[in-house]
Backbone as a printed PyTorch tensor [residue, N CA C, xyz], in Angstrom:
tensor([[[-45.7970,  23.4100,  -2.3450],
         [-44.6790,  23.2720,  -3.3000],
         [-43.3870,  23.7710,  -2.6320]],

        [[-42.2850,  23.0820,  -3.0150],
         [-40.9540,  23.4150,  -2.4170],
         [-40.4250,  24.6990,  -3.0430]],

        [[-39.4470,  25.2670,  -2.3230],
         [-38.7820,  26.4960,  -2.8710],
         [-37.7090,  26.0300,  -3.7410]],

        [[-37.4840,  26.9390,  -4.7320],
         [-36.4200,  26.6340,  -5.7130],
         [-35.1140,  27.2990,  -5.1020]],

        [[-33.9620,  26.4910,  -5.2130],
         [-32.7900,  27.0000,  -4.6980],
         [-31.8820,  27.3020,  -5.9400]],

        [[-31.2900,  28.4930,  -5.9260],
         [-30.4600,  28.9390,  -7.0320],
         [-29.1340,  28.1400,  -7.0280]],

        [[-28.5540,  28.0340,  -8.2070],
         [-27.2880,  27.2770,  -8.3920],
         [-26.2240,  27.9830,  -7.5850]],

        [[-26.2640,  29.3480,  -7.4350],
         [-25.3010,  30.0910,  -6.6650],
         [-25.2910,  29.6480,  -5.1840]],

        [[-26.5070,  29.3780,  -4.6710],
         [-26.5640,  28.9740,  -3.2370],
         [-25.9700,  27.5180,  -3.1140]],

        [[-26.2260,  26.7060,  -4.0170],
         [-25.7180,  25.3110,  -4.0170],
         [-24.2030,  25.3530,  -4.0640]],

        [[-23.6180,  26.1590,  -4.9830],
         [-22.2000,  26.2040,  -5.1310],
         [-21.5600,  26.7080,  -3.8740]],

        [[-22.1210,  27.8030,  -3.2490],
         [-21.5980,  28.3200,  -1.9640],
         [-21.6670,  27.3570,  -0.8530]],

        [[-22.8030,  26.5710,  -0.7830],
         [-22.8790,  25.5380,   0.2040],
         [-21.9200,  24.3870,   0.0530]],

        [[-21.6090,  23.9910,  -1.2160],
         [-20.6770,  22.9360,  -1.4660],
         [-19.2440,  23.4470,  -1.1710]],

        [[-18.9460,  24.6740,  -1.5090],
         [-17.6930,  25.2520,  -1.1660],
         [-17.4410,  25.3180,   0.2780]],

        [[-18.4880,  25.7280,   1.0620],
         [-18.3490,  25.7870,   2.5810],
         [-18.0630,  24.4630,   3.1400]],

        [[-18.6990,  23.4360,   2.6360],
         [-18.4350,  22.0550,   3.0870],
         [-17.0760,  21.5990,   2.7620]],

        [[-16.6360,  21.8970,   1.5950],
         [-15.2640,  21.5040,   1.1460],
         [-14.1830,  22.2210,   1.9970]],

        [[-14.3520,  23.4710,   2.2260],
         [-13.3890,  24.2730,   3.0240],
         [-13.3920,  23.8300,   4.4570]],

        [[-14.5170,  23.3090,   4.9270],
         [-14.6510,  22.8750,   6.3390],
         [-14.1000,  21.4410,   6.5640]],

        [[-13.8780,  20.7100,   5.5150],
         [-13.3690,  19.3760,   5.6010],
         [-11.9680,  19.3340,   6.1490]],

        [[-11.5860,  18.4160,   7.0370],
         [-10.2510,  18.4290,   7.5670],
         [ -9.2140,  18.1090,   6.4400]],

        [[ -8.0880,  18.8680,   6.5100],
         [ -7.0400,  18.6060,   5.5260],
         [ -5.9630,  17.7060,   6.0320]],

        [[ -6.1440,  17.2130,   7.2620],
         [ -5.1480,  16.3460,   7.8940],
         [ -5.4040,  14.9120,   7.4610]],

        [[ -4.3260,  14.2440,   6.9480],
         [ -4.3970,  12.7770,   6.5700],
         [ -4.3560,  11.9700,   7.8740]],

        [[ -5.4470,  11.4230,   8.3250],
         [ -5.4940,  10.8280,   9.6510],
         [ -4.8900,   9.3360,   9.6630]],

        [[ -5.1650,   8.5540,   8.6490],
         [ -4.5940,   7.2090,   8.5750],
         [ -3.1230,   7.2320,   8.3620]],

        [[ -2.3960,   6.5200,   9.2470],
         [ -0.8940,   6.6040,   9.0930],
         [ -0.2980,   5.2240,   9.3160]],

        [[  0.2240,   4.6400,   8.2700],
         [  0.8650,   3.2770,   8.3160],
         [  2.3370,   3.3290,   8.6270]],

        [[  2.9050,   4.5240,   8.8470],
         [  4.2840,   4.6040,   9.0210],
         [  4.8390,   3.7400,  10.1800]],

        [[  5.9910,   3.1540,   9.9750],
         [  6.6090,   2.3650,  11.1150],
         [  7.2480,   1.0640,  10.5930]],

        [[  7.5100,   0.2290,  11.5160],
         [  8.1790,  -1.0710,  11.2330],
         [  7.1600,  -2.1410,  11.4990]],

        [[  7.0020,  -3.0750,  10.6420],
         [  6.0000,  -4.0810,  10.6440],
         [  6.7060,  -5.5400,  10.6630]],

        [[  6.1300,  -6.4820,  11.3440],
         [  6.7100,  -7.8090,  11.3700],
         [  5.5900,  -8.8560,  10.9840]],

        [[  6.0090,  -9.8090,  10.2290],
         [  4.9460, -10.7890,   9.7930],
         [  5.4630, -11.8450,   8.7440]],

        [[  4.6590, -12.0930,   7.7680],
         [  5.0180, -13.0280,   6.7400],
         [  4.2670, -12.7370,   5.4500]],

        [[  4.8550, -13.2680,   4.4190],
         [  4.1710, -13.3470,   3.0800],
         [  4.2780, -14.7730,   2.5820]],

        [[  3.2830, -15.1130,   1.7410],
         [  3.2430, -16.4490,   1.1440],
         [  2.8350, -16.2180,  -0.3300]],

        [[  3.6240, -16.8270,  -1.2360],
         [  3.3550, -16.7300,  -2.6290],
         [  3.1250, -18.0660,  -3.3360]],

        [[  2.1620, -18.0610,  -4.2810],
         [  1.9410, -19.2530,  -5.1070],
         [  2.4950, -18.8040,  -6.5110]],

        [[  3.5510, -19.5170,  -6.9350],
         [  4.2180, -19.1940,  -8.1720],
         [  3.9440, -20.3000,  -9.2250]],

        [[  4.0770, -19.7690, -10.4910],
         [  3.9470, -20.7380, -11.5930],
         [  4.9820, -20.4240, -12.6580]],

        [[  5.7720, -21.4380, -13.0820],
         [  6.7440, -21.2650, -14.1580],
         [  6.7770, -22.5010, -15.0490]],

        [[  5.6370, -23.1560, -15.1770],
         [  5.4950, -24.4280, -15.8350],
         [  5.0540, -25.4650, -14.7990]],

        [[  5.5260, -25.2590, -13.6580],
         [  5.1210, -26.0860, -12.5100],
         [  4.7700, -25.0850, -11.3540]],

        [[  3.9820, -25.5170, -10.3750],
         [  3.6040, -24.6470,  -9.3250],
         [  4.5920, -24.7300,  -8.1310]],

        [[  4.7140, -23.7050,  -7.3890],
         [  5.5540, -23.6950,  -6.2230],
         [  4.9910, -22.7800,  -5.1690]],

        [[  5.2310, -23.0510,  -3.8960],
         [  4.8090, -22.1930,  -2.8470],
         [  6.0280, -21.6580,  -2.1030]],

        [[  6.1000, -20.4140,  -1.9130],
         [  7.1250, -19.7770,  -1.1510],
         [  6.5800, -18.9900,  -0.0100]],

        [[  7.1520, -19.2980,   1.2020],
         [  6.7110, -18.5320,   2.3710],
         [  7.9500, -17.8810,   3.0370]],

        [[  7.8220, -16.6560,   3.4490],
         [  8.8900, -15.9270,   4.1420],
         [  8.4130, -15.5280,   5.5950]],

        [[  8.8970, -16.3060,   6.5580],
         [  8.6230, -15.9850,   7.9620],
         [  9.9230, -16.0790,   8.7310]],

        [[ 10.4000, -15.1970,   9.4130],
         [  9.7880, -13.8790,   9.5890],
         [ 10.1250, -12.9190,   8.4160]],

        [[  9.3600, -11.8860,   8.3010],
         [  9.4750, -10.9610,   7.2540],
         [  9.2550,  -9.5790,   7.9020]],

        [[  9.8560,  -8.5100,   7.3140],
         [  9.6250,  -7.2290,   7.8440],
         [  9.2910,  -6.2470,   6.7750]],

        [[  8.4220,  -5.2620,   7.1410],
         [  8.1730,  -4.1020,   6.3280],
         [  8.6160,  -2.8880,   7.0150]],

        [[  9.1760,  -1.9430,   6.2790],
         [  9.4780,  -0.5880,   6.7620],
         [  8.5750,   0.3090,   5.8720]],

        [[  7.7290,   1.0720,   6.5600],
         [  6.7180,   1.9520,   5.8140],
         [  6.9940,   3.3790,   6.1720]],

        [[  7.1160,   4.1960,   5.2440],
         [  7.1610,   5.6440,   5.3800],
         [  5.9720,   6.2870,   4.6720]],

        [[  5.1790,   6.9500,   5.4500],
         [  3.9420,   7.5730,   4.8450],
         [  3.9460,   9.0980,   5.1650]],

        [[  3.7800,   9.8540,   4.1350],
         [  3.6170,  11.3300,   4.3070],
         [  2.3670,  11.7490,   3.5950]],

        [[  1.3250,  12.0520,   4.2730],
         [  0.0560,  12.3830,   3.6470],
         [ -0.4580,  11.0760,   3.0270]],

        [[ -0.7670,  11.1310,   1.6980],
         [ -1.2830,   9.9150,   1.0630],
         [ -0.1200,   9.1490,   0.3420]],

        [[  1.1530,   9.7490,   0.3030],
         [  2.2840,   9.0890,  -0.3290],
         [  2.8580,   8.0480,   0.5850]],

        [[  3.1130,   6.8250,  -0.0300],
         [  3.6350,   5.7440,   0.7870],
         [  4.8500,   5.1260,   0.1010]],

        [[  5.8720,   4.8120,   0.8540],
         [  7.1190,   4.1480,   0.3320],
         [  7.2810,   2.9760,   1.3240]],

        [[  7.5820,   1.7790,   0.7070],
         [  7.6580,   0.5920,   1.5030],
         [  9.0040,  -0.1970,   1.1010]],

        [[  9.6430,  -0.7810,   2.1030],
         [ 10.7580,  -1.6600,   1.8920],
         [ 10.4360,  -2.9580,   2.4660]],

        [[ 10.4570,  -4.0530,   1.7250],
         [ 10.1910,  -5.4010,   2.1630],
         [ 11.4480,  -6.1380,   2.3850]],

        [[ 11.7110,  -6.5500,   3.5920],
         [ 12.9250,  -7.2830,   3.9430],
         [ 14.1990,  -6.6190,   3.5210]],

        [[ 14.2130,  -5.2790,   3.4610],
         [ 15.3880,  -4.5410,   2.9540],
         [ 15.8560,  -4.9580,   1.5730]],

        [[ 14.9410,  -5.5490,   0.7770],
         [ 15.4250,  -6.0430,  -0.5060],
         [ 14.5650,  -5.5800,  -1.6510]],

        [[ 13.2190,  -5.3220,  -1.4870],
         [ 12.3520,  -4.9830,  -2.4850],
         [ 11.6200,  -3.6310,  -2.0610]],

        [[ 11.5180,  -2.7470,  -3.0010],
         [ 10.9280,  -1.4470,  -2.6770],
         [  9.6590,  -1.2580,  -3.4270]],

        [[  8.7120,  -0.5610,  -2.8170],
         [  7.3970,  -0.2730,  -3.4140],
         [  7.1350,   1.2280,  -3.2430]],

        [[  6.3360,   1.7710,  -4.0730],
         [  5.8840,   3.1620,  -3.8900],
         [  4.3700,   3.2120,  -4.2970]],

        [[  3.6200,   4.0890,  -3.6290],
         [  2.2390,   4.1350,  -3.9460],
         [  1.4800,   5.2380,  -3.1240]],

        [[  0.2720,   4.9120,  -2.8350],
         [ -0.5230,   5.8830,  -2.1360],
         [ -1.5730,   5.2250,  -1.2170]],

        [[ -2.0140,   5.9410,  -0.2250],
         [ -3.0340,   5.4620,   0.7330],
         [ -4.2400,   6.2900,   0.6240]],

        [[ -5.3820,   5.6670,   0.8910],
         [ -6.6660,   6.2960,   0.9850],
         [ -7.3430,   5.9570,   2.3030]],

        [[ -7.7350,   6.9630,   3.0480],
         [ -8.4480,   6.7320,   4.2840],
         [ -9.7520,   6.0730,   4.1720]],

        [[-10.1380,   5.2600,   5.0510],
         [-11.4410,   4.6020,   5.0580],
         [-12.4920,   5.7650,   5.3040]],

        [[-13.5330,   5.7390,   4.5230],
         [-14.5470,   6.8120,   4.6500],
         [-15.2930,   6.9660,   5.8690]],

        [[-15.3700,   5.8730,   6.7220],
         [-16.0420,   5.8790,   7.9400],
         [-15.0980,   5.9000,   9.1840]],

        [[-13.8890,   5.2490,   8.9770],
         [-12.9750,   5.1490,  10.1020],
         [-11.5610,   5.5500,   9.6420]],

        [[-11.4810,   6.7080,   8.9880],
         [-10.1610,   7.1910,   8.4730],
         [ -9.0940,   7.4420,   9.4640]],

        [[ -9.5320,   7.5930,  10.7420],
         [ -8.4790,   7.8880,  11.7690],
         [ -7.5870,   6.6490,  11.9870]],

        [[ -8.1470,   5.4940,  11.8380],
         [ -7.3700,   4.2900,  12.1660],
         [ -7.4690,   3.2740,  11.0470]],

        [[ -8.0400,   3.5450,   9.8820],
         [ -8.2080,   2.5410,   8.8550],
         [ -8.0410,   3.1280,   7.4730]],

        [[ -7.5010,   2.3200,   6.5740],
         [ -7.4270,   2.7870,   5.1610],
         [ -6.8180,   1.5790,   4.3340]],

        [[ -6.5970,   1.9550,   3.0930],
         [ -6.0040,   0.9680,   2.1430],
         [ -4.9220,   1.6540,   1.3690]],

        [[ -3.9400,   0.8040,   0.9200],
         [ -2.8220,   1.2990,   0.1500],
         [ -2.7480,   0.5240,  -1.2000]],

        [[ -2.3350,   1.2470,  -2.1980],
         [ -2.0270,   0.6940,  -3.5070],
         [ -0.5680,   0.9160,  -3.7980]],

        [[  0.1980,  -0.1810,  -3.9450],
         [  1.6320,  -0.1070,  -4.0890],
         [  2.1040,  -0.7440,  -5.4170]],

        [[  3.1470,  -0.1750,  -5.9880],
         [  3.6790,  -0.7430,  -7.1780],
         [  5.2040,  -1.0340,  -6.8580]],

        [[  5.6330,  -2.2240,  -7.1870],
         [  7.0460,  -2.5490,  -6.9850],
         [  7.8580,  -1.6380,  -7.8220]],

        [[  8.9160,  -1.0580,  -7.2710],
         [  9.8030,  -0.1440,  -8.0290],
         [ 10.3940,  -0.9670,  -9.2220]],

        [[ 10.3500,  -0.3280, -10.3790],
         [ 10.8590,  -0.9540, -11.6230],
         [  9.7550,  -1.5880, -12.4260]],

        [[  8.5620,  -1.6890, -11.9230],
         [  7.4430,  -2.2630, -12.6590],
         [  7.1080,  -1.4020, -13.8670]],

        [[  6.9230,  -2.0720, -15.0180],
         [  6.5710,  -1.3320, -16.1810],
         [  5.4310,  -2.0580, -16.9010]],

        [[  5.0540,  -1.6770, -18.1200],
         [  3.9720,  -2.3010, -18.8060],
         [  4.4280,  -3.2910, -19.8440]],

        [[  5.6250,  -3.8400, -19.7000],
         [  6.2390,  -4.7610, -20.6520],
         [  6.1790,  -6.1780, -20.0480]],

        [[  5.1660,  -6.9680, -20.2730],
         [  5.1510,  -8.2880, -19.7130],
         [  6.3620,  -9.1170, -20.2060]],

        [[  6.7540, -10.1220, -19.3890],
         [  7.8320, -10.9900, -19.8360],
         [  9.2150, -10.2410, -19.8160]],

        [[  9.3370,  -9.1440, -19.1560],
         [ 10.6020,  -8.4150, -19.0740],
         [ 10.7460,  -7.9010, -17.6550]],

        [[ 11.9390,  -8.0080, -17.0620],
         [ 12.1280,  -7.5210, -15.6910],
         [ 11.2320,  -8.1310, -14.6720]],

        [[ 10.9610,  -7.3610, -13.5980],
         [ 10.1310,  -7.8510, -12.5010],
         [  8.9740,  -6.8550, -12.3060]],

        [[  7.8350,  -7.3280, -12.1280],
         [  6.6700,  -6.4190, -11.8920],
         [  5.7500,  -6.9680, -10.7910]],

        [[  5.2180,  -6.0860, -10.0050],
         [  4.2060,  -6.4690,  -9.0120],
         [  3.4090,  -5.2620,  -8.5580]],

        [[  2.0720,  -5.5160,  -8.3830],
         [  1.2090,  -4.5620,  -7.7860],
         [  0.5680,  -5.1880,  -6.5000]],

        [[  0.3830,  -4.3020,  -5.5650],
         [ -0.0380,  -4.8320,  -4.1950],
         [ -1.1960,  -3.9310,  -3.6960]],

        [[ -2.1940,  -4.5420,  -3.1580],
         [ -3.2820,  -3.7930,  -2.5030],
         [ -3.2640,  -4.3250,  -1.0320]],

        [[ -3.2940,  -3.3390,  -0.0460],
         [ -3.2540,  -3.7260,   1.3410],
         [ -4.2810,  -3.0030,   2.1370]],

        [[ -4.9560,  -3.6600,   3.0430],
         [ -5.8790,  -3.0110,   3.9710],
         [ -5.1060,  -2.8750,   5.3000]],

        [[ -5.1670,  -1.6870,   5.8430],
         [ -4.3980,  -1.4040,   7.0510],
         [ -5.2790,  -0.8220,   8.1460]],

        [[ -5.0590,  -1.2620,   9.3250],
         [ -5.6800,  -0.7200,  10.5800],
         [ -4.5230,  -0.1840,  11.3600]],

        [[ -4.4150,   1.1250,  11.4790],
         [ -3.3020,   1.7590,  12.2780],
         [ -3.6370,   3.2340,  12.3300]],

        [[ -3.0780,   3.7890,  13.4610],
         [ -3.2780,   5.1820,  13.6220],
         [ -1.9500,   5.8570,  13.9440]],

        [[ -1.9120,   7.1810,  13.8910],
         [ -0.7170,   7.8880,  14.2660],
         [ -0.5260,   7.9250,  15.7470]],

        [[ -1.4980,   7.4370,  16.5540],
         [ -1.3550,   7.5700,  17.9990],
         [ -1.0920,   6.2410,  18.7160]],

        [[ -0.9120,   5.1480,  17.9660],
         [ -0.6720,   3.8420,  18.6470],
         [  0.3010,   3.0660,  17.8560]],

        [[  1.1200,   2.2900,  18.5610],
         [  2.0860,   1.4120,  17.8740],
         [  1.3570,   0.2110,  17.1740]],

        [[  0.3340,  -0.2640,  17.8120],
         [ -0.2940,  -1.4210,  17.2060],
         [ -0.9220,  -1.1470,  15.8730]],

        [[ -1.0170,  -2.1710,  15.0730],
         [ -1.6530,  -2.0560,  13.7730],
         [ -1.5490,  -3.4060,  13.0640]],

        [[ -2.3910,  -3.5760,  12.0110],
         [ -2.4280,  -4.7610,  11.2080],
         [ -2.4360,  -4.3700,   9.7030]],

        [[ -1.7320,  -5.2010,   8.9450],
         [ -1.7640,  -4.9330,   7.4740],
         [ -1.9610,  -6.3100,   6.8570]],

        [[ -2.9530,  -6.4300,   5.9290],
         [ -3.2940,  -7.6050,   5.1880],
         [ -3.3110,  -7.2210,   3.7330]],

        [[ -2.4810,  -7.8680,   2.9490],
         [ -2.4230,  -7.5320,   1.5350],
         [ -2.4410,  -8.6700,   0.5270]],

        [[ -2.5610,  -8.2900,  -0.7220],
         [ -2.5340,  -9.2620,  -1.8020],
         [ -1.8210,  -8.6790,  -2.9970]],

        [[ -1.0000,  -9.4040,  -3.7080],
         [ -0.3050,  -8.9080,  -4.8800],
         [ -0.3680,  -9.9060,  -6.0030]],

        [[ -0.1090,  -9.3740,  -7.1710],
         [  0.0920, -10.1760,  -8.4050],
         [  1.4430,  -9.7830,  -8.9380]],

        [[  2.2890, -10.8140,  -9.2960],
         [  3.6720, -10.5500,  -9.6920],
         [  3.9980, -11.2690, -10.8900]],

        [[  5.1410, -10.8300, -11.6140],
         [  5.7250, -11.4500, -12.7870],
         [  7.2100, -11.1700, -12.6610]],

        [[  7.9590, -12.2020, -12.9250],
         [  9.4080, -11.9580, -12.7240],
         [ 10.3560, -12.9130, -13.3640]],

        [[ 11.5850, -12.5450, -13.4270],
         [ 12.6830, -13.3910, -14.0000],
         [ 13.3070, -14.2510, -12.8190]],

        [[ 13.3700, -15.4380, -13.1160],
         [ 13.9290, -16.3920, -12.0820],
         [ 15.4550, -16.2500, -11.9830]],

        [[ 16.0900, -15.5660, -12.9190],
         [ 17.5500, -15.3680, -12.9150],
         [ 18.3000, -16.6700, -13.3990]],

        [[ 19.5300, -16.4270, -13.6770],
         [ 20.5150, -17.4210, -14.0460],
         [ 19.9570, -18.3420, -15.2150]],

        [[ 19.2440, -17.6800, -16.1600],
         [ 18.6920, -18.3440, -17.3370],
         [ 17.5690, -19.3880, -17.0360]],

        [[ 16.9620, -19.2750, -15.8440],
         [ 15.8930, -20.2160, -15.4420],
         [ 14.5460, -19.8360, -15.8630]],

        [[ 14.3400, -18.8090, -16.7090],
         [ 13.0680, -18.4930, -17.2240],
         [ 12.3090, -17.4930, -16.3790]],

        [[ 10.9930, -17.4780, -16.6010],
         [ 10.0800, -16.5320, -15.9140],
         [  9.0720, -17.2490, -15.0600]],

        [[  8.4980, -16.4840, -14.2530],
         [  7.4380, -16.9890, -13.3090],
         [  6.3870, -15.8600, -13.0950]],

        [[  5.1890, -16.2500, -12.7310],
         [  4.2270, -15.2530, -12.2860],
         [  3.4620, -15.9280, -11.1150]],

        [[  2.8110, -15.0660, -10.3660],
         [  2.1380, -15.6480,  -9.1990],
         [  1.3400, -14.6000,  -8.3740]],

        [[  0.8310, -15.0790,  -7.2620],
         [  0.0990, -14.2230,  -6.3620],
         [  0.6670, -14.4070,  -4.9530]],

        [[  0.6510, -13.3590,  -4.1240],
         [  1.1700, -13.3460,  -2.8370],
         [  0.1920, -12.7830,  -1.8680]],

        [[  0.2420, -13.3000,  -0.6000],
         [ -0.5530, -12.8190,   0.5170],
         [  0.3850, -12.2880,   1.6000]],

        [[  0.0050, -11.1890,   2.1790],
         [  0.8770, -10.5180,   3.1650],
         [  0.0170, -10.3760,   4.4960]],

        [[  0.6810, -10.6390,   5.6390],
         [  0.0990, -10.5200,   6.9150],
         [  1.1210,  -9.9020,   7.9010]],

        [[  0.9700,  -8.7300,   8.3890],
         [  1.9390,  -8.0770,   9.2650],
         [  1.2250,  -7.3360,  10.4180]],

        [[  2.0130,  -7.2230,  11.5350],
         [  1.6090,  -6.4350,  12.6910],
         [  2.6950,  -5.3530,  12.9340]],

        [[  2.1910,  -4.1290,  13.1770],
         [  3.1720,  -3.0630,  13.4320],
         [  3.7820,  -3.1910,  14.8290]],

        [[  5.1020,  -3.0670,  14.8100],
         [  5.8280,  -3.1900,  16.0720],
         [  6.3430,  -1.8740,  16.5820]],

        [[  6.3880,  -0.8350,  15.6620],
         [  6.8660,   0.4230,  16.0370],
         [  6.2810,   1.4890,  15.1210]],

        [[  5.8970,   2.6140,  15.6490],
         [  5.4570,   3.7200,  14.7800],
         [  6.5760,   4.6100,  14.2140]],

        [[  7.8310,   4.3520,  14.6580],
         [  8.9610,   5.1350,  14.2280],
         [  9.1090,   5.0230,  12.7330]],

        [[  8.9610,   6.1620,  12.0220],
         [  8.9660,   6.1630,  10.5810],
         [ 10.3800,   6.0650,  10.0350]],

        [[ 10.6250,   4.9710,   9.2540],
         [ 11.9810,   4.8330,   8.6330],
         [ 12.2220,   5.9090,   7.5860]],

        [[ 13.4610,   6.1730,   7.3610],
         [ 13.8420,   7.1290,   6.2300],
         [ 13.9530,   6.3480,   4.9640]],

        [[ 12.8990,   6.3960,   4.2100],
         [ 12.8910,   5.7540,   2.9010],
         [ 12.6940,   6.8240,   1.8080]],

        [[ 13.2950,   6.5500,   0.5770],
         [ 13.0300,   7.3820,  -0.4990],
         [ 12.2200,   6.5950,  -1.5080]],

        [[ 11.5380,   7.3040,  -2.3540],
         [ 10.7450,   6.6640,  -3.3800],
         [ 11.6060,   5.8560,  -4.3410]],

        [[ 11.0100,   5.3620,  -5.4000],
         [ 11.6810,   4.5590,  -6.4140],
         [ 12.6850,   5.5060,  -7.1530]],

        [[ 13.9150,   5.0260,  -7.2490],
         [ 14.9210,   5.8180,  -7.9630],
         [ 15.1170,   5.1800,  -9.3300]],

        [[ 14.9220,   5.9510, -10.3310],
         [ 14.9560,   5.4740, -11.7120],
         [ 16.3520,   5.6400, -12.2660]]])
């Protein structure tokens, strides 16, 4: 028969493992990225919009991420390291600044991106997908759609970005 282990031993063992875990956030998407995005939009009719070339500026501190798309649209969110390859891989969840829970008002977008990048190399790839809702402006109504993003990191130099300003 097996030995019984007291709950105190289990708690101490779990605490030791937690304290031994590295506190450094290894996955780092900071830098300048070059690539393209492509969106399928619907406002009563369908349209396809592609932006090539396009650029991303990403500033990451720990798990906090701030992104500027083409110096025109800002996002804020967080990153999670890949459980097996956290040194060079992870994913980000981003929300377009100004997004709220009121459909058919303003502009809204959420984005999920898979990133391969490390703090030690300029090279990296970012592939993402978003869902958006927005105002076409000039009384032209509303639209919603999905976008795909494909970028390669060209520099690890972290831009000076601030989060969403309300």
